[in-house]
VMD Tcl script that builds the backbone (N, CA, C; Angstrom):
set m [mol new atoms 207]
animate dup $m
set s [atomselect $m all]
$s set {name element resname resid chain x y z} {
  {N N MET 1 A -20.186 120.022 85.201}
  {CA C MET 1 A -21.023 118.543 85.041}
  {C C MET 1 A -22.546 119.004 85.240}
  {N N GLU 2 A -23.428 119.024 83.957}
  {CA C GLU 2 A -24.501 118.842 84.287}
  {C C GLU 2 A -24.979 117.604 85.145}
  {N N LYS 3 A -26.842 118.136 85.356}
  {CA C LYS 3 A -27.191 117.298 86.728}
  {C C LYS 3 A -27.186 115.854 85.892}
  {N N HIS 4 A -27.555 115.606 84.857}
  {CA C HIS 4 A -28.100 114.545 84.064}
  {C C HIS 4 A -26.748 113.711 83.085}
  {N N GLU 5 A -25.429 113.864 83.597}
  {CA C GLU 5 A -24.909 113.827 83.156}
  {C C GLU 5 A -23.813 112.985 84.243}
  {N N VAL 6 A -23.045 111.334 83.319}
  {CA C VAL 6 A -22.061 110.930 84.341}
  {C C VAL 6 A -20.515 111.294 83.617}
  {N N ILE 7 A -19.424 110.713 84.428}
  {CA C ILE 7 A -18.052 110.560 84.227}
  {C C ILE 7 A -17.582 109.585 83.833}
  {N N LEU 8 A -17.267 108.935 82.496}
  {CA C LEU 8 A -17.014 107.734 82.292}
  {C C LEU 8 A -15.320 107.912 82.589}
  {N N ALA 9 A -14.723 106.641 83.133}
  {CA C ALA 9 A -13.378 106.591 83.223}
  {C C ALA 9 A -12.745 105.481 82.778}
  {N N VAL 10 A -11.971 105.130 82.095}
  {CA C VAL 10 A -11.348 103.898 81.882}
  {C C VAL 10 A -9.836 104.120 81.608}
  {N N ILE 11 A -9.387 102.856 82.158}
  {CA C ILE 11 A -8.152 102.653 82.324}
  {C C ILE 11 A -7.409 101.497 81.300}
  {N N GLY 12 A -6.593 101.724 80.334}
  {CA C GLY 12 A -5.981 99.978 79.671}
  {C C GLY 12 A -4.448 100.197 80.317}
  {N N ARG 13 A -4.334 98.961 80.436}
  {CA C ARG 13 A -3.132 98.084 81.259}
  {C C ARG 13 A -2.720 97.173 79.982}
  {N N ASP 14 A -1.731 96.523 80.299}
  {CA C ASP 14 A -1.273 95.770 79.315}
  {C C ASP 14 A -1.018 94.680 80.446}
  {N N HIS 15 A -0.538 93.438 79.968}
  {CA C HIS 15 A -0.353 92.218 80.980}
  {C C HIS 15 A 0.400 92.377 82.189}
  {N N GLU 16 A 0.981 93.296 82.432}
  {CA C GLU 16 A 2.067 93.519 83.443}
  {C C GLU 16 A 1.177 94.545 84.357}
  {N N GLY 17 A 0.293 94.893 84.185}
  {CA C GLY 17 A -0.121 96.006 84.911}
  {C C GLY 17 A 0.062 97.478 84.468}
  {N N SER 18 A 1.062 97.941 83.614}
  {CA C SER 18 A 1.165 99.260 83.329}
  {C C SER 18 A 0.449 99.815 82.475}
  {N N VAL 19 A 0.435 101.090 82.754}
  {CA C VAL 19 A -0.787 101.797 82.197}
  {C C VAL 19 A -0.295 102.233 80.843}
  {N N LEU 20 A -1.166 101.683 79.641}
  {CA C LEU 20 A -1.192 102.325 78.298}
  {C C LEU 20 A -1.965 103.435 78.186}
  {N N PHE 21 A -3.039 103.621 78.231}
  {CA C PHE 21 A -3.965 105.200 78.280}
  {C C PHE 21 A -5.159 104.421 79.497}
  {N N ALA 22 A -5.599 106.422 79.615}
  {CA C ALA 22 A -6.547 106.515 80.337}
  {C C ALA 22 A -7.175 107.445 79.944}
  {N N LEU 23 A -8.309 107.549 79.782}
  {CA C LEU 23 A -9.416 108.461 79.254}
  {C C LEU 23 A -10.952 109.035 80.165}
  {N N THR 24 A -11.311 109.938 79.835}
  {CA C THR 24 A -12.553 110.203 80.812}
  {C C THR 24 A -13.543 110.865 79.956}
  {N N ARG 25 A -14.595 110.367 79.917}
  {CA C ARG 25 A -15.923 111.288 78.825}
  {C C ARG 25 A -17.173 111.516 79.565}
  {N N LYS 26 A -17.547 112.491 79.058}
  {CA C LYS 26 A -18.747 113.164 79.676}
  {C C LYS 26 A -19.558 112.171 78.724}
  {N N SER 27 A -20.789 111.531 79.396}
  {CA C SER 27 A -22.189 110.642 78.817}
  {C C SER 27 A -23.234 111.640 79.615}
  {N N PRO 28 A -24.267 111.610 78.665}
  {CA C PRO 28 A -25.687 111.773 79.096}
  {C C PRO 28 A -26.150 110.795 80.285}
  {N N LEU 29 A -26.792 111.207 80.928}
  {CA C LEU 29 A -27.609 109.986 81.869}
  {C C LEU 29 A -28.811 109.620 81.624}
  {N N ALA 30 A -28.924 108.669 80.439}
  {CA C ALA 30 A -30.259 108.621 79.543}
  {C C ALA 30 A -30.996 107.242 80.888}
  {N N ASN 31 A -29.887 106.676 81.459}
  {CA C ASN 31 A -30.575 105.576 82.093}
  {C C ASN 31 A -29.566 105.174 83.694}
  {N N ALA 32 A -30.106 105.608 84.481}
  {CA C ALA 32 A -29.652 105.688 86.072}
  {C C ALA 32 A -29.036 104.260 86.524}
  {N N ASN 33 A -29.204 103.057 85.582}
  {CA C ASN 33 A -28.883 101.483 86.063}
  {C C ASN 33 A -27.588 101.697 86.143}
  {N N PRO 34 A -26.660 101.474 87.160}
  {CA C PRO 34 A -25.020 101.327 87.048}
  {C C PRO 34 A -24.901 99.978 85.908}
  {N N LEU 35 A -25.355 99.371 85.945}
  {CA C LEU 35 A -24.604 98.247 84.689}
  {C C LEU 35 A -24.706 98.937 83.363}
  {N N VAL 36 A -25.759 99.821 82.945}
  {CA C VAL 36 A -25.715 100.573 81.802}
  {C C VAL 36 A -24.563 101.716 81.699}
  {N N VAL 37 A -24.109 102.629 82.685}
  {CA C VAL 37 A -23.112 103.297 82.765}
  {C C VAL 37 A -22.134 102.473 82.636}
  {N N GLU 38 A -21.910 101.203 83.235}
  {CA C GLU 38 A -20.735 100.269 83.210}
  {C C GLU 38 A -20.454 100.188 82.009}
  {N N ALA 39 A -21.476 99.462 81.163}
  {CA C ALA 39 A -21.236 99.343 79.537}
  {C C ALA 39 A -21.093 100.326 78.867}
  {N N LYS 40 A -21.386 101.728 78.710}
  {CA C LYS 40 A -20.967 102.468 78.486}
  {C C LYS 40 A -19.284 102.815 78.551}
  {N N ALA 41 A -18.918 102.625 79.976}
  {CA C ALA 41 A -17.716 102.543 79.976}
  {C C ALA 41 A -16.893 101.756 79.253}
  {N N ALA 42 A -17.504 100.269 79.523}
  {CA C ALA 42 A -16.817 99.466 78.883}
  {C C ALA 42 A -16.366 99.683 76.826}
  {N N LEU 43 A -17.319 99.753 76.553}
  {CA C LEU 43 A -17.722 100.243 74.982}
  {C C LEU 43 A -16.376 101.145 74.817}
  {N N SER 44 A -16.596 102.564 75.498}
  {CA C SER 44 A -15.239 103.286 75.258}
  {C C SER 44 A -13.768 103.185 75.391}
  {N N GLY 45 A -13.609 102.007 76.494}
  {CA C GLY 45 A -12.120 101.220 76.705}
  {C C GLY 45 A -11.989 100.364 75.120}
  {N N LEU 46 A -13.008 99.720 74.699}
  {CA C LEU 46 A -13.053 98.707 73.415}
  {C C LEU 46 A -12.594 99.754 72.302}
  {N N ARG 47 A -13.263 100.956 72.506}
  {CA C ARG 47 A -13.109 101.891 70.923}
  {C C ARG 47 A -11.787 102.142 71.206}
  {N N GLU 48 A -11.458 102.408 72.003}
  {CA C GLU 48 A -10.207 103.097 72.319}
  {C C GLU 48 A -8.973 102.192 71.938}
  {N N ALA 49 A -8.770 100.676 72.937}
  {CA C ALA 49 A -8.041 99.675 72.305}
  {C C ALA 49 A -7.903 99.553 70.997}
  {N N HIS 50 A -9.434 99.546 70.646}
  {CA C HIS 50 A -9.555 99.117 69.095}
  {C C HIS 50 A -8.865 99.975 68.010}
  {N N SER 51 A -8.954 101.322 68.197}
  {CA C SER 51 A -8.056 102.444 67.902}
  {C C SER 51 A -6.693 102.149 67.577}
  {N N ARG 52 A -6.174 101.879 68.768}
  {CA C ARG 52 A -4.854 101.622 68.946}
  {C C ARG 52 A -3.946 100.182 68.440}
  {N N LYS 53 A -5.070 99.426 67.602}
  {CA C LYS 53 A -4.848 98.489 67.497}
  {C C LYS 53 A -4.295 96.909 68.100}
  {N N PHE 54 A -4.989 97.357 69.405}
  {CA C PHE 54 A -4.398 96.101 70.344}
  {C C PHE 54 A -4.770 94.748 69.970}
  {N N SER 55 A -4.055 93.990 70.225}
  {CA C SER 55 A -4.859 92.382 69.299}
  {C C SER 55 A -5.521 91.596 70.283}
  {N N TYR 56 A -5.600 91.765 72.329}
  {CA C TYR 56 A -6.503 91.470 72.717}
  {C C TYR 56 A -7.323 92.080 73.477}
  {N N TYR 57 A -8.518 91.804 74.245}
  {CA C TYR 57 A -8.847 92.917 75.128}
  {C C TYR 57 A -9.419 92.008 76.276}
  {N N LEU 58 A -9.052 92.389 77.731}
  {CA C LEU 58 A -9.726 91.689 78.703}
  {C C LEU 58 A -10.282 92.729 79.424}
  {N N LEU 59 A -11.785 92.757 79.613}
  {CA C LEU 59 A -12.527 93.667 80.598}
  {C C LEU 59 A -12.678 93.588 82.226}
  {N N GLU 60 A -12.628 94.418 82.986}
  {CA C GLU 60 A -13.070 94.224 84.181}
  {C C GLU 60 A -14.008 95.541 84.692}
  {N N GLY 61 A -14.813 95.329 85.226}
  {CA C GLY 61 A -15.825 96.410 85.985}
  {C C GLY 61 A -15.481 96.741 87.705}
  {N N ASP 62 A -16.045 97.398 88.173}
  {CA C ASP 62 A -16.056 97.864 89.445}
  {C C ASP 62 A -17.428 98.467 89.771}
  {N N THR 63 A -18.166 97.948 89.448}
  {CA C THR 63 A -19.916 98.301 89.424}
  {C C THR 63 A -20.275 96.969 90.236}
  {N N VAL 64 A -20.503 97.611 91.861}
  {CA C VAL 64 A -21.381 96.461 92.489}
  {C C VAL 64 A -22.760 96.776 92.521}
  {N N THR 65 A -23.530 95.803 92.324}
  {CA C THR 65 A -25.203 95.990 92.302}
  {C C THR 65 A -25.641 94.980 93.285}
  {N N SER 66 A -26.683 95.288 94.064}
  {CA C SER 66 A -27.220 94.451 95.245}
  {C C SER 66 A -28.529 93.646 94.329}
  {N N ASN 67 A -28.922 93.929 93.242}
  {CA C ASN 67 A -30.121 93.508 92.614}
  {C C ASN 67 A -30.104 93.806 91.104}
  {N N LEU 68 A -29.973 92.434 90.567}
  {CA C LEU 68 A -29.884 92.720 88.895}
  {C C LEU 68 A -31.143 92.442 88.334}
  {N N ASP 69 A -31.981 92.800 88.411}
  {CA C ASP 69 A -33.308 92.420 87.975}
  {C C ASP 69 A -33.544 92.757 86.569}
}
mol reanalyze $m
mol bondsrecalc $m
mol representation Tube
mol addrep $m
């Protein structure tokens, strides 16, 4: 992994919590804001769910920030 890259990780689950897919992807770190990185991961998950023709999506993230300026 390069110095200015992040690894995005996404897990897709069904309504019972069973794993339907998991993916990881390298992404350039153009912005060190954790919310931007979280949004990139969310977009990756939505794209994967859409490609699998899922009808409904619910997003959850795990980024914790103390300052949302």
